[in-house]
Short mmCIF file of the C-alpha atoms (twelve columns), coordinates in Angstrom:
data_MODEL
# 
_entry.id   MODEL 
# 
loop_
_atom_site.group_PDB 
_atom_site.id 
_atom_site.type_symbol 
_atom_site.label_atom_id 
_atom_site.label_alt_id 
_atom_site.label_comp_id 
_atom_site.label_asym_id 
_atom_site.label_seq_id 
_atom_site.Cartn_x 
_atom_site.Cartn_y 
_atom_site.Cartn_z 
_atom_site.pdbx_PDB_model_num 
ATOM 1   C CA . UNK A 1   312.192 109.308 113.384 1 
ATOM 2   C CA . UNK A 2   312.302 107.894 109.708 1 
ATOM 3   C CA . UNK A 3   315.295 107.110 108.504 1 
ATOM 4   C CA . UNK A 4   317.166 109.647 106.324 1 
ATOM 5   C CA . UNK A 5   314.422 112.112 105.778 1 
ATOM 6   C CA . UNK A 6   312.515 109.852 103.199 1 
ATOM 7   C CA . UNK A 7   309.104 110.191 105.072 1 
ATOM 8   C CA . UNK A 8   306.269 111.776 103.144 1 
ATOM 9   C CA . UNK A 9   306.404 115.205 104.499 1 
ATOM 10  C CA . UNK A 10  310.423 115.529 103.832 1 
ATOM 11  C CA . UNK A 11  309.974 114.030 99.893  1 
ATOM 12  C CA . UNK A 12  307.373 116.458 99.630  1 
ATOM 13  C CA . UNK A 13  308.821 119.327 101.013 1 
ATOM 14  C CA . UNK A 14  312.035 118.675 98.733  1 
ATOM 15  C CA . UNK A 15  309.962 118.215 96.084  1 
ATOM 16  C CA . UNK A 16  308.512 121.849 97.117  1 
ATOM 17  C CA . UNK A 17  311.530 123.508 96.975  1 
ATOM 18  C CA . UNK A 18  313.025 122.265 93.988  1 
ATOM 19  C CA . UNK A 19  310.390 124.524 92.263  1 
ATOM 20  C CA . UNK A 20  309.909 121.494 89.135  1 
ATOM 21  C CA . UNK A 21  307.239 119.896 88.374  1 
ATOM 22  C CA . UNK A 22  306.880 116.771 90.523  1 
ATOM 23  C CA . UNK A 23  308.178 113.783 88.415  1 
ATOM 24  C CA . UNK A 24  306.520 111.292 90.224  1 
ATOM 25  C CA . UNK A 25  307.469 107.299 88.466  1 
ATOM 26  C CA . UNK A 26  304.245 104.949 87.917  1 
ATOM 27  C CA . UNK A 27  303.999 101.801 89.299  1 
ATOM 28  C CA . UNK A 28  305.132 99.878  85.994  1 
ATOM 29  C CA . UNK A 29  307.749 102.608 85.771  1 
ATOM 30  C CA . UNK A 30  309.440 101.756 88.762  1 
ATOM 31  C CA . UNK A 31  309.276 98.508  88.565  1 
ATOM 32  C CA . UNK A 32  311.279 98.546  84.954  1 
ATOM 33  C CA . UNK A 33  314.046 100.641 86.541  1 
ATOM 34  C CA . UNK A 34  314.378 98.277  89.124  1 
ATOM 35  C CA . UNK A 35  314.578 95.170  86.904  1 
ATOM 36  C CA . UNK A 36  317.292 97.349  84.703  1 
ATOM 37  C CA . UNK A 37  319.127 98.657  87.325  1 
ATOM 38  C CA . UNK A 38  319.219 95.582  89.703  1 
ATOM 39  C CA . UNK A 39  320.196 93.306  86.949  1 
ATOM 40  C CA . UNK A 40  323.321 95.022  85.790  1 
ATOM 41  C CA . UNK A 41  323.997 95.507  89.664  1 
ATOM 42  C CA . UNK A 42  323.445 91.747  89.769  1 
ATOM 43  C CA . UNK A 43  325.771 90.857  86.904  1 
ATOM 44  C CA . UNK A 44  328.556 93.017  88.695  1 
ATOM 45  C CA . UNK A 45  328.042 91.851  91.971  1 
ATOM 46  C CA . UNK A 46  328.128 88.241  91.626  1 
ATOM 47  C CA . UNK A 47  331.064 89.035  89.350  1 
ATOM 48  C CA . UNK A 48  333.549 87.276  92.326  1 
ATOM 49  C CA . UNK A 49  332.139 84.168  91.770  1 
ATOM 50  C CA . UNK A 50  333.509 83.173  88.749  1 
ATOM 51  C CA . UNK A 51  336.445 84.778  89.344  1 
ATOM 52  C CA . UNK A 52  337.303 83.419  92.943  1 
ATOM 53  C CA . UNK A 53  336.026 80.268  91.892  1 
ATOM 54  C CA . UNK A 54  336.851 79.352  88.214  1 
ATOM 55  C CA . UNK A 55  340.189 81.400  87.471  1 
ATOM 56  C CA . UNK A 56  341.980 82.019  90.518  1 
ATOM 57  C CA . UNK A 57  340.500 78.529  92.519  1 
ATOM 58  C CA . UNK A 58  340.713 79.741  95.929  1 
ATOM 59  C CA . UNK A 59  339.014 81.871  98.097  1 
ATOM 60  C CA . UNK A 60  336.872 81.094  101.109 1 
ATOM 61  C CA . UNK A 61  332.784 81.568  101.348 1 
ATOM 62  C CA . UNK A 62  333.474 84.711  103.766 1 
ATOM 63  C CA . UNK A 63  335.601 86.338  101.003 1 
ATOM 64  C CA . UNK A 64  332.880 85.515  98.269  1 
ATOM 65  C CA . UNK A 65  330.155 87.182  100.216 1 
ATOM 66  C CA . UNK A 66  332.499 90.077  101.273 1 
ATOM 67  C CA . UNK A 67  333.312 90.742  98.011  1 
ATOM 68  C CA . UNK A 68  329.946 90.473  96.662  1 
ATOM 69  C CA . UNK A 69  328.036 92.208  99.303  1 
ATOM 70  C CA . UNK A 70  330.630 95.240  98.550  1 
ATOM 71  C CA . UNK A 71  330.130 95.603  95.072  1 
ATOM 72  C CA . UNK A 72  326.730 95.695  95.617  1 
ATOM 73  C CA . UNK A 73  326.120 98.671  98.011  1 
ATOM 74  C CA . UNK A 74  328.912 100.571 95.826  1 
ATOM 75  C CA . UNK A 75  327.417 99.999  92.538  1 
ATOM 76  C CA . UNK A 76  323.713 100.237 93.783  1 
ATOM 77  C CA . UNK A 77  323.262 103.956 93.630  1 
ATOM 78  C CA . UNK A 78  323.749 105.326 90.161  1 
ATOM 79  C CA . UNK A 79  321.568 102.312 88.917  1 
ATOM 80  C CA . UNK A 80  318.922 102.714 91.553  1 
ATOM 81  C CA . UNK A 81  318.324 105.727 93.237  1 
ATOM 82  C CA . UNK A 82  315.745 107.277 91.014  1 
ATOM 83  C CA . UNK A 83  313.641 104.644 92.906  1 
ATOM 84  C CA . UNK A 84  313.200 107.230 95.402  1 
ATOM 85  C CA . UNK A 85  311.515 110.555 94.321  1 
ATOM 86  C CA . UNK A 86  312.879 114.464 94.387  1 
ATOM 87  C CA . UNK A 87  316.034 115.568 94.506  1 
ATOM 88  C CA . UNK A 88  318.724 114.112 96.780  1 
ATOM 89  C CA . UNK A 89  318.028 110.374 96.320  1 
ATOM 90  C CA . UNK A 90  321.532 109.185 94.898  1 
ATOM 91  C CA . UNK A 91  323.290 110.061 98.957  1 
ATOM 92  C CA . UNK A 92  319.865 108.816 100.515 1 
ATOM 93  C CA . UNK A 93  319.590 105.952 98.337  1 
ATOM 94  C CA . UNK A 94  323.300 104.678 99.289  1 
ATOM 95  C CA . UNK A 95  322.070 105.241 103.207 1 
ATOM 96  C CA . UNK A 96  319.614 103.124 102.820 1 
ATOM 97  C CA . UNK A 97  320.212 101.017 100.963 1 
ATOM 98  C CA . UNK A 98  323.561 100.037 102.598 1 
ATOM 99  C CA . UNK A 99  321.549 99.451  105.647 1 
ATOM 100 C CA . UNK A 100 318.645 97.268  103.870 1 
ATOM 101 C CA . UNK A 101 321.324 95.178  101.960 1 
ATOM 102 C CA . UNK A 102 323.003 94.404  105.084 1 
ATOM 103 C CA . UNK A 103 320.512 93.596  106.465 1 
ATOM 104 C CA . UNK A 104 319.258 91.291  104.213 1 
ATOM 105 C CA . UNK A 105 322.578 89.466  103.429 1 
ATOM 106 C CA . UNK A 106 323.032 88.973  107.547 1 
ATOM 107 C CA . UNK A 107 319.642 87.252  107.591 1 
ATOM 108 C CA . UNK A 108 320.511 85.017  104.073 1 
ATOM 109 C CA . UNK A 109 323.749 84.182  105.247 1 
ATOM 110 C CA . UNK A 110 322.513 82.944  108.620 1 
ATOM 111 C CA . UNK A 111 319.724 81.017  107.900 1 
ATOM 112 C CA . UNK A 112 322.144 79.476  104.589 1 
ATOM 113 C CA . UNK A 113 325.228 78.532  107.334 1 
ATOM 114 C CA . UNK A 114 322.391 77.032  109.382 1 
ATOM 115 C CA . UNK A 115 320.119 74.815  107.054 1 
ATOM 116 C CA . UNK A 116 322.291 74.807  103.874 1 
ATOM 117 C CA . UNK A 117 320.478 73.416  101.136 1 
ATOM 118 C CA . UNK A 118 316.920 74.425  99.506  1 
ATOM 119 C CA . UNK A 119 315.755 74.618  102.885 1 
ATOM 120 C CA . UNK A 120 318.595 77.402  103.581 1 
ATOM 121 C CA . UNK A 121 318.046 79.049  100.292 1 
ATOM 122 C CA . UNK A 122 314.197 79.598  101.019 1 
ATOM 123 C CA . UNK A 123 314.248 80.843  104.571 1 
ATOM 124 C CA . UNK A 124 317.066 82.840  103.547 1 
ATOM 125 C CA . UNK A 125 315.203 84.616  100.662 1 
ATOM 126 C CA . UNK A 126 312.142 84.501  102.845 1 
ATOM 127 C CA . UNK A 127 313.975 85.804  106.390 1 
ATOM 128 C CA . UNK A 128 316.344 88.554  104.266 1 
ATOM 129 C CA . UNK A 129 313.238 89.668  102.467 1 
ATOM 130 C CA . UNK A 130 311.585 90.479  106.022 1 
ATOM 131 C CA . UNK A 131 314.280 92.232  106.979 1 
ATOM 132 C CA . UNK A 132 314.981 94.442  104.110 1 
ATOM 133 C CA . UNK A 133 310.990 94.830  104.430 1 
ATOM 134 C CA . UNK A 134 311.507 96.213  107.576 1 
ATOM 135 C CA . UNK A 135 314.576 99.176  107.283 1 
ATOM 136 C CA . UNK A 136 312.328 100.355 103.783 1 
ATOM 137 C CA . UNK A 137 309.048 100.095 105.851 1 
ATOM 138 C CA . UNK A 138 310.610 102.379 108.633 1 
ATOM 139 C CA . UNK A 139 312.965 104.670 106.896 1 
ATOM 140 C CA . UNK A 140 309.667 105.016 104.311 1 
ATOM 141 C CA . UNK A 141 307.403 105.854 107.692 1 
ATOM 142 C CA . UNK A 142 305.174 103.115 105.852 1 
ATOM 143 C CA . UNK A 143 305.291 100.736 108.411 1 
ATOM 144 C CA . UNK A 144 301.049 100.009 107.930 1 
ATOM 145 C CA . UNK A 145 302.208 98.572  104.406 1 
ATOM 146 C CA . UNK A 146 304.907 96.426  106.002 1 
ATOM 147 C CA . UNK A 147 302.851 93.289  104.822 1 
ATOM 148 C CA . UNK A 148 302.715 94.442  101.464 1 
ATOM 149 C CA . UNK A 149 306.668 95.154  101.155 1 
ATOM 150 C CA . UNK A 150 307.748 92.235  102.559 1 
ATOM 151 C CA . UNK A 151 305.206 90.169  99.755  1 
ATOM 152 C CA . UNK A 152 306.593 92.444  97.327  1 
ATOM 153 C CA . UNK A 153 310.345 92.092  98.350  1 
ATOM 154 C CA . UNK A 154 310.048 88.136  98.719  1 
ATOM 155 C CA . UNK A 155 307.367 86.854  95.376  1 
ATOM 156 C CA . UNK A 156 309.616 88.206  92.610  1 
ATOM 157 C CA . UNK A 157 312.974 87.541  94.254  1 
ATOM 158 C CA . UNK A 158 312.301 83.681  95.136  1 
ATOM 159 C CA . UNK A 159 311.205 83.174  91.430  1 
ATOM 160 C CA . UNK A 160 314.288 84.817  90.371  1 
ATOM 161 C CA . UNK A 161 316.495 83.274  92.411  1 
ATOM 162 C CA . UNK A 162 314.697 79.782  92.174  1 
ATOM 163 C CA . UNK A 163 314.916 80.177  88.519  1 
ATOM 164 C CA . UNK A 164 318.527 81.276  88.453  1 
ATOM 165 C CA . UNK A 165 319.438 77.856  90.547  1 
ATOM 166 C CA . UNK A 166 317.438 75.687  87.958  1 
ATOM 167 C CA . UNK A 167 319.359 77.628  84.647  1 
ATOM 168 C CA . UNK A 168 322.485 76.508  87.310  1 
ATOM 169 C CA . UNK A 169 321.699 73.135  88.071  1 
ATOM 170 C CA . UNK A 170 321.030 72.152  84.020  1 
ATOM 171 C CA . UNK A 171 324.489 74.204  82.664  1 
ATOM 172 C CA . UNK A 172 326.596 73.968  85.856  1 
ATOM 173 C CA . UNK A 173 328.520 70.927  84.853  1 
ATOM 174 C CA . UNK A 174 329.052 71.728  81.290  1 
ATOM 175 C CA . UNK A 175 328.814 75.391  80.744  1 
ATOM 176 C CA . UNK A 176 329.590 76.607  84.206  1 
ATOM 177 C CA . UNK A 177 330.613 79.981  83.437  1 
ATOM 178 C CA . UNK A 178 326.551 80.399  81.360  1 
ATOM 179 C CA . UNK A 179 325.114 78.800  84.589  1 
ATOM 180 C CA . UNK A 180 326.950 81.922  86.587  1 
ATOM 181 C CA . UNK A 181 325.299 84.684  84.279  1 
ATOM 182 C CA . UNK A 182 322.066 82.844  83.909  1 
ATOM 183 C CA . UNK A 183 321.572 82.806  87.789  1 
ATOM 184 C CA . UNK A 184 322.715 86.297  88.060  1 
ATOM 185 C CA . UNK A 185 320.476 87.818  85.185  1 
ATOM 186 C CA . UNK A 186 317.403 85.744  86.708  1 
ATOM 187 C CA . UNK A 187 318.546 86.927  90.527  1 
ATOM 188 C CA . UNK A 188 318.604 90.829  89.186  1 
ATOM 189 C CA . UNK A 189 315.430 90.288  87.154  1 
ATOM 190 C CA . UNK A 190 313.584 88.992  90.043  1 
ATOM 191 C CA . UNK A 191 315.417 91.015  93.196  1 
ATOM 192 C CA . UNK A 192 314.644 93.981  90.870  1 
ATOM 193 C CA . UNK A 193 311.126 93.581  90.141  1 
ATOM 194 C CA . UNK A 194 310.299 93.427  93.783  1 
ATOM 195 C CA . UNK A 195 312.743 95.881  94.731  1 
ATOM 196 C CA . UNK A 196 310.486 98.781  92.016  1 
ATOM 197 C CA . UNK A 197 307.710 97.628  93.377  1 
ATOM 198 C CA . UNK A 198 308.408 97.829  97.310  1 
ATOM 199 C CA . UNK A 199 309.712 101.389 96.811  1 
ATOM 200 C CA . UNK A 200 307.017 102.612 95.244  1 
ATOM 201 C CA . UNK A 201 304.755 100.704 98.312  1 
ATOM 202 C CA . UNK A 202 306.866 102.755 99.982  1 
ATOM 203 C CA . UNK A 203 305.895 106.170 98.985  1 
ATOM 204 C CA . UNK A 204 302.526 106.098 98.336  1 
ATOM 205 C CA . UNK A 205 301.660 108.533 101.012 1 
ATOM 206 C CA . UNK A 206 304.389 110.874 99.264  1 
ATOM 207 C CA . UNK A 207 303.051 110.708 96.204  1 
ATOM 208 C CA . UNK A 208 299.725 111.679 97.609  1 
ATOM 209 C CA . UNK A 209 300.914 114.417 99.119  1 
ATOM 210 C CA . UNK A 210 302.463 115.809 95.491  1 
ATOM 211 C CA . UNK A 211 299.273 114.737 93.810  1 
ATOM 212 C CA . UNK A 212 297.428 116.596 96.077  1 
ATOM 213 C CA . UNK A 213 299.994 119.886 95.240  1 
# 
């Protein structure tokens, strides 16, 4: 049973019941929406990092991760719920993103704590992308597209993550706050692009059903 009534039949039924012409985003629209929304979300979500590290000079790694995850989930709905086609997307997005992002974060943290360094970061991004992709594929009844969803999430996410790490490495000593900000922007752009593409892939059958109306 797909999660949160996000299978193609449920999406098409909601659109039909709404009585409005379907507004179906293109792949480019979804990617741009993902980039814009998740970049803002990333900047806000990583705000605890400089607050705890630079200004309060306190807080454990667990506290930092907990604060960041809470902000990511709490602010995700208004910024990204339009990635889901049709009415009722806000509540459904909150439910879906909470499960998917917690899965991503749990796997990322597990690999990071286990391996540390570049190996921990790479395997964390890969494992987290696989975990999130599995949740999305199940929720949208798009399990046949799982490998494509994994690729859509992992490749731009990894590019953004490690681009941010490069900026941090170059600027962290003399301009630490700028380095943190740029890391958040790069991560947001990469993850947002991947998220927009993944949601577009997940809803391919829903778009086909709506196109046939």
